[in-house]
MISEMAR-508001 format. One record per residue: chain; x negated, y negated, z negated of N, C-alpha, C in turn. Coordinates in Angstrom, 2 decimals, padded with zeros to 5 digits, m for minus. Atoms other than C-alpha are relative to their C-alpha. Last residue first. Example, Ala and Ser with C-alpha at 12.3 -4.5 7.8 and 13.67 -1.06 7.14 Angstrom:
<pts>
(pt A (000.82 001.19 000.06) (m013.67 001.06 m007.14) (000.77 m001.09 m000.73))
(pt A (m000.89 001.19 000.00) (m012.30 004.50 m007.80) (m000.90 m001.20 000.00))
</pts>
This chain:
<pts>
(pt A (000.87 m000.93 m001.73) (m026.79 017.32 005.48) (001.10 m000.60 000.86))
(pt A (m001.23 000.16 m000.64) (m027.38 014.15 002.76) (m000.16 001.63 001.00))
(pt A (000.06 000.08 m001.60) (m030.06 015.09 000.21) (000.84 000.12 000.26))
(pt A (m000.91 001.40 m000.79) (m029.25 015.33 m003.10) (m000.15 m001.15 001.08))
(pt A (000.94 000.63 000.24) (m031.35 018.30 m003.98) (000.35 m001.90 000.19))
(pt A (000.89 m000.62 002.04) (m028.30 020.05 m005.76) (m001.11 m000.57 000.75))
(pt A (000.95 m001.03 m001.05) (m026.15 020.15 m001.89) (m001.25 m000.18 m000.95))
(pt A (m000.24 m001.45 m000.64) (m022.46 019.58 m003.77) (m001.84 000.76 000.26))
(pt A (m000.07 000.05 000.87) (m023.88 016.08 m005.43) (000.26 002.01 m000.35))
(pt A (001.22 000.23 000.63) (m024.41 014.44 m002.84) (m000.19 001.15 m000.73))
(pt A (000.75 m000.07 m000.61) (m020.83 015.69 m001.37) (m001.34 m000.01 m000.34))
(pt A (m000.11 m001.49 m000.32) (m019.62 014.89 m004.45) (m000.77 000.22 000.35))
(pt A (000.90 m000.95 001.34) (m021.04 011.64 m004.30) (000.45 001.36 m000.22))
(pt A (001.31 000.43 m000.53) (m019.52 010.59 m000.87) (m000.42 001.12 m001.30))
(pt A (m000.22 m000.82 m001.69) (m016.24 011.88 m002.18) (m001.07 000.14 000.16))
(pt A (m000.20 m000.66 000.50) (m016.20 009.83 m005.13) (m000.27 000.61 000.50))
(pt A (001.23 m000.39 001.02) (m017.26 006.88 m003.13) (m000.18 001.43 m000.57))
(pt A (001.23 m000.72 m001.61) (m014.44 007.27 m000.88) (m001.27 m000.02 m000.99))
(pt A (m000.81 m000.89 m000.79) (m011.67 007.43 m003.77) (m001.11 000.41 000.78))
(pt A (000.39 m001.34 001.10) (m013.32 004.72 m005.65) (m000.12 001.79 000.27))
(pt A (002.07 000.83 m000.01) (m012.57 002.20 m002.75) (m000.43 000.53 m000.93))
(pt A (000.70 m000.26 m000.97) (m009.08 003.99 m002.86) (m001.82 m000.08 000.55))
(pt A (000.15 m001.56 000.84) (m008.91 003.29 m006.70) (m000.45 000.69 001.78))
(pt A (001.28 m000.50 000.21) (m010.33 m000.28 m005.55) (000.38 001.72 m000.92))
(pt A (000.12 m000.64 001.04) (m007.71 m001.33 m003.31) (m000.98 000.65 m001.00))
(pt A (m000.16 m001.45 000.47) (m009.26 m003.22 m000.79) (m000.17 000.76 m001.19))
(pt A (000.16 m000.47 000.95) (m008.60 m006.78 m000.26) (000.73 001.50 000.03))
(pt A (m000.70 m001.04 000.20) (m008.00 m008.77 003.17) (m000.26 000.94 m001.40))
(pt A (002.12 m000.74 000.27) (m008.23 m012.53 002.63) (000.25 001.33 m000.46))
(pt A (000.61 m001.00 000.61) (m005.04 m014.28 003.99) (m001.17 001.09 000.14))
(pt A (001.10 000.55 001.19) (m004.46 m016.65 005.57) (m000.67 000.11 m001.17))
(pt A (001.33 001.05 m000.45) (m003.25 m015.58 008.94) (m000.70 m000.27 m000.74))
(pt A (000.22 001.64 001.05) (m000.89 m013.33 007.52) (m001.47 m000.05 000.45))
(pt A (m000.88 m000.09 000.09) (000.75 m011.25 010.12) (000.07 m001.29 m000.90))
(pt A (m000.37 000.99 m001.42) (m001.92 m010.72 012.89) (001.46 m000.66 m000.55))
(pt A (000.35 000.66 m001.25) (m004.14 m009.99 010.46) (000.63 m000.97 000.60))
(pt A (m000.11 001.34 000.40) (m002.80 m008.15 008.09) (m000.30 m001.51 000.53))
(pt A (m001.49 001.00 000.49) (m001.03 m006.29 010.15) (m000.78 m001.03 m000.57))
(pt A (m000.40 000.66 m000.74) (m004.49 m005.19 011.77) (001.35 m000.92 m000.38))
(pt A (000.90 001.34 m000.40) (m006.04 m004.76 008.31) (000.55 m000.60 000.91))
(pt A (m000.11 001.38 000.82) (m003.51 m002.13 007.61) (m000.94 m001.51 000.67))
(pt A (m001.05 000.82 m000.18) (m004.14 000.30 010.46) (000.70 m001.55 m000.56))
(pt A (m000.07 000.95 m001.44) (m006.87 002.10 009.81) (000.88 m001.69 000.40))
(pt A (m000.44 m000.17 m001.12) (m005.71 003.10 006.06) (m000.79 m000.98 001.05))
(pt A (000.39 m000.26 m001.35) (m007.94 002.19 004.35) (000.45 000.24 000.31))
(pt A (000.62 m000.53 000.56) (m005.90 000.62 000.57) (m001.09 000.28 002.17))
(pt A (m001.37 m000.63 m000.60) (m003.96 m003.11 000.94) (m001.33 001.27 m000.18))
(pt A (001.09 m001.30 000.23) (m004.62 m005.76 m001.20) (000.95 001.08 001.18))
(pt A (m000.92 m001.01 000.04) (m003.03 m008.77 000.33) (m001.02 000.89 m000.01))
(pt A (001.08 m001.50 000.82) (m004.83 m012.07 m000.50) (000.94 001.31 000.44))
(pt A (001.39 000.23 m000.02) (m003.61 m015.62 000.82) (m000.87 001.10 m000.60))
(pt A (001.39 m001.63 000.56) (m000.38 m015.06 001.45) (m001.34 m000.90 000.13))
(pt A (000.50 000.56 001.20) (001.28 m018.60 002.42) (m000.82 001.06 m000.86))
(pt A (001.22 001.43 m000.26) (001.56 m018.64 006.42) (m000.34 m000.19 m001.71))
(pt A (001.47 m000.34 m000.30) (003.46 m015.73 005.80) (m000.97 m000.50 m000.04))
(pt A (000.72 000.95 001.15) (006.79 m017.19 003.88) (m001.73 001.04 000.20))
(pt A (000.13 002.30 000.32) (008.82 m017.79 006.41) (m001.33 000.32 m000.21))
(pt A (m000.04 m000.01 001.40) (009.54 m013.10 006.87) (m000.60 m002.28 000.35))
(pt A (m000.41 001.72 m000.01) (010.11 m013.27 010.84) (m000.06 m000.61 m001.66))
(pt A (000.24 000.55 m000.61) (007.15 m011.02 011.80) (001.53 m000.69 000.03))
(pt A (000.20 001.29 000.37) (007.56 m008.45 008.93) (m000.14 m001.79 000.58))
(pt A (m000.63 000.27 001.10) (009.71 m005.81 009.75) (m000.82 m001.14 m000.70))
(pt A (m001.38 000.56 m000.60) (008.39 m006.21 013.68) (000.13 m000.42 m001.23))
(pt A (000.32 001.16 m000.92) (004.57 m005.29 012.38) (001.85 m001.18 000.34))
(pt A (m000.12 000.95 000.78) (005.70 m002.75 010.48) (m000.80 m001.63 m000.36))
(pt A (m001.29 000.51 000.73) (007.24 m001.43 013.09) (m000.37 m000.53 m001.04))
(pt A (m001.56 000.36 m000.34) (004.32 m001.44 014.89) (001.24 m000.21 m000.07))
(pt A (000.80 001.16 m000.03) (001.78 m000.29 012.31) (000.94 m000.67 000.81))
(pt A (000.65 000.41 m001.31) (003.85 003.09 012.29) (m000.55 m001.54 m000.23))
(pt A (001.96 000.24 000.03) (004.08 003.92 008.61) (m000.27 m000.41 001.03))
(pt A (000.79 m000.37 m001.39) (008.07 003.75 008.98) (m001.41 m000.11 m000.75))
(pt A (m000.09 m001.69 000.05) (011.31 003.05 006.48) (m001.10 000.38 001.20))
(pt A (m000.29 000.22 m001.43) (010.03 m000.79 005.27) (m000.30 001.65 000.55))
(pt A (000.58 m001.05 000.11) (010.27 m001.16 001.58) (001.00 000.90 001.88))
(pt A (m000.31 m000.45 m001.80) (010.01 m005.12 001.18) (m000.25 001.98 m000.56))
(pt A (m001.13 001.38 m001.12) (009.64 m007.25 m001.77) (000.55 000.63 000.80))
(pt A (000.22 m000.64 m000.52) (008.89 m004.89 m005.36) (000.49 m001.22 001.30))
(pt A (m000.87 m000.31 m000.47) (007.85 m006.93 m007.67) (000.30 000.28 000.83))
(pt A (m000.74 m001.33 m000.43) (005.04 m007.06 m009.53) (001.16 000.61 000.23))
(pt A (m000.97 m000.46 001.22) (004.97 m010.56 m010.79) (000.15 001.34 000.25))
(pt A (m000.50 000.28 000.50) (001.32 m010.73 m009.18) (001.35 m000.20 m000.97))
(pt A (001.27 m000.44 000.63) (000.26 m008.69 m006.79) (000.88 m000.99 m001.63))
(pt A (000.69 001.20 000.77) (004.17 m009.35 m005.41) (m001.22 000.95 m000.88))
(pt A (m000.14 000.34 001.58) (004.59 m005.54 m003.77) (m000.77 m001.74 m000.37))
(pt A (001.14 001.39 000.66) (005.03 m004.30 m000.24) (000.87 m000.85 m001.23))
(pt A (m001.08 001.07 001.40) (006.13 m000.72 000.13) (m001.54 m000.87 m000.51))
(pt A (000.58 000.79 000.43) (005.43 001.71 003.79) (000.84 m001.34 m001.47))
(pt A (m000.30 002.06 m000.35) (007.24 004.47 003.71) (m001.05 m000.49 m000.41))
(pt A (000.23 000.65 001.48) (005.98 008.09 003.89) (000.71 m001.63 001.13))
(pt A (m001.14 000.73 000.15) (007.27 011.11 005.10) (000.17 m000.84 m000.73))
(pt A (m000.36 001.63 m000.66) (005.03 013.13 005.67) (001.04 m000.90 000.32))
(pt A (m001.31 m000.04 m000.92) (006.57 016.36 004.33) (m000.21 m001.32 000.52))
(pt A (000.18 m001.08 m000.60) (004.23 017.73 001.45) (000.40 m000.47 001.50))
(pt A (001.00 m000.64 000.45) (005.87 015.60 m001.06) (m000.62 000.70 001.33))
(pt A (m000.59 m001.17 000.89) (009.08 013.47 m000.27) (m001.67 001.07 000.44))
(pt A (m000.65 m000.19 001.82) (008.88 010.04 m000.92) (000.14 001.69 m000.25))
(pt A (m000.26 m001.53 m000.71) (005.20 010.33 000.54) (001.37 m000.39 m000.92))
(pt A (m000.53 m001.38 000.53) (004.38 006.63 m000.10) (000.61 000.80 000.47))
(pt A (m001.23 m001.02 m000.27) (002.78 004.01 001.70) (000.21 000.50 m001.07))
(pt A (000.41 m001.12 000.32) (000.88 000.46 000.09) (001.12 000.87 000.83))
(pt A (m000.52 m001.49 m001.43) (000.93 m002.90 000.90) (m000.52 001.02 m000.26))
(pt A (001.11 m000.82 m000.46) (m000.51 m005.59 m001.74) (001.67 000.54 000.96))
(pt A (m001.04 m000.72 000.10) (000.81 m009.04 m002.04) (m001.50 001.10 000.31))
(pt A (000.70 m001.16 m000.46) (m001.04 m012.42 m003.23) (000.60 001.59 000.17))
(pt A (001.72 000.02 m000.34) (000.41 m015.17 m003.13) (m001.00 000.95 000.31))
(pt A (000.68 m000.16 000.52) (004.66 m015.04 m002.84) (m001.56 000.30 000.72))
(pt A (000.89 000.75 m000.27) (007.20 m017.16 m001.89) (m001.52 000.92 m000.72))
(pt A (000.45 001.23 000.54) (009.75 m015.98 m003.19) (m001.68 m001.10 000.06))
(pt A (000.84 000.50 000.24) (010.95 m013.38 m001.21) (m000.37 m000.96 m000.36))
(pt A (001.28 001.40 m000.65) (013.92 m012.64 m001.75) (m001.34 000.22 m000.38))
(pt A (m000.16 000.75 000.15) (015.21 m008.96 m002.93) (m000.63 m001.41 000.33))
(pt A (001.49 001.00 m000.33) (016.77 m006.37 m001.83) (m000.27 m001.11 m000.23))
(pt A (000.02 001.31 000.26) (018.77 m004.75 m003.82) (m000.62 m000.69 000.86))
(pt A (m001.26 000.38 m001.73) (018.96 m001.33 m001.55) (000.71 m000.80 m000.99))
(pt A (000.20 001.01 m001.75) (015.30 m001.43 m001.92) (001.19 000.02 000.34))
(pt A (000.84 000.70 m000.24) (014.96 m001.20 m006.30) (000.78 m000.48 001.55))
(pt A (m001.00 000.99 000.87) (018.00 001.17 m007.12) (m001.06 m001.21 000.67))
(pt A (m001.22 000.35 m000.71) (016.21 003.20 m004.25) (000.51 m000.90 m000.78))
(pt A (000.43 000.50 m001.40) (012.52 003.23 m005.92) (001.88 m000.47 001.29))
(pt A (000.52 001.88 000.14) (013.66 003.20 m009.05) (m000.19 m000.40 001.31))
(pt A (m001.36 001.20 000.16) (015.84 006.69 m008.49) (m000.37 m001.75 000.19))
(pt A (m000.85 m000.20 m000.77) (012.76 008.11 m006.60) (001.22 m001.00 000.04))
(pt A (001.05 000.99 m001.12) (010.03 007.46 m008.83) (000.71 m000.27 000.70))
(pt A (m000.46 002.21 001.15) (012.88 008.36 m011.80) (m001.07 m000.43 001.16))
(pt A (m001.24 000.45 000.06) (013.24 012.19 m009.28) (m000.30 m001.77 m000.62))
(pt A (m000.70 000.45 m001.27) (009.39 012.28 m009.14) (001.49 m000.29 m000.01))
(pt A (m000.35 m001.17 m001.15) (008.79 012.59 m012.58) (000.09 m000.08 000.90))
(pt A (m001.62 m000.20 m000.31) (007.28 009.36 m014.90) (000.58 001.33 001.28))
(pt A (m000.17 m001.14 000.88) (003.65 009.35 m016.51) (001.78 m000.24 000.40))
(pt A (m001.10 000.16 000.62) (003.36 006.22 m014.00) (000.72 000.45 m001.83))
(pt A (000.17 001.10 000.65) (000.36 007.34 m012.73) (000.59 m000.87 m000.69))
(pt A (000.58 m001.42 001.12) (001.37 011.11 m012.04) (m000.21 m001.78 m000.76))
(pt A (m000.12 m000.90 001.43) (004.42 009.71 m010.91) (m000.65 000.43 m000.72))
(pt A (m001.06 000.70 001.28) (003.17 006.95 m008.65) (000.48 000.70 m000.73))
(pt A (000.80 001.31 000.61) (000.90 008.86 m006.81) (000.22 m000.23 m001.31))
(pt A (m000.70 001.36 m000.34) (003.51 011.63 m005.86) (m000.85 m001.36 m001.36))
</pts>
């Protein structure tokens, strides 16, 4: 689990924190910059949930028990704060830009640097493996 590696926690610790925070849903306090990402609840099982957080405060805002675009949109549709969001950081999964465009009309999409660098490194490794620097 990416979160456990990055934060130097066990998967059980991350799950406990996640469960505690999602159970005590916090009121959205007019976030300006948000992050939307998915995590797998059980490694190797493709059991994804969508996590929405306030970039400026680091607070968990919402946990959506789905990774499906239409279910994310349905969950976010009733939020009054959508117009005030100016920036949404997302990974490079194809469904998130549409969610942001539809739900946060005044927000700029920012691709999260971890995922951008992951793609850059993958392409650099392809070049490195060819030996002559030419792509196949």
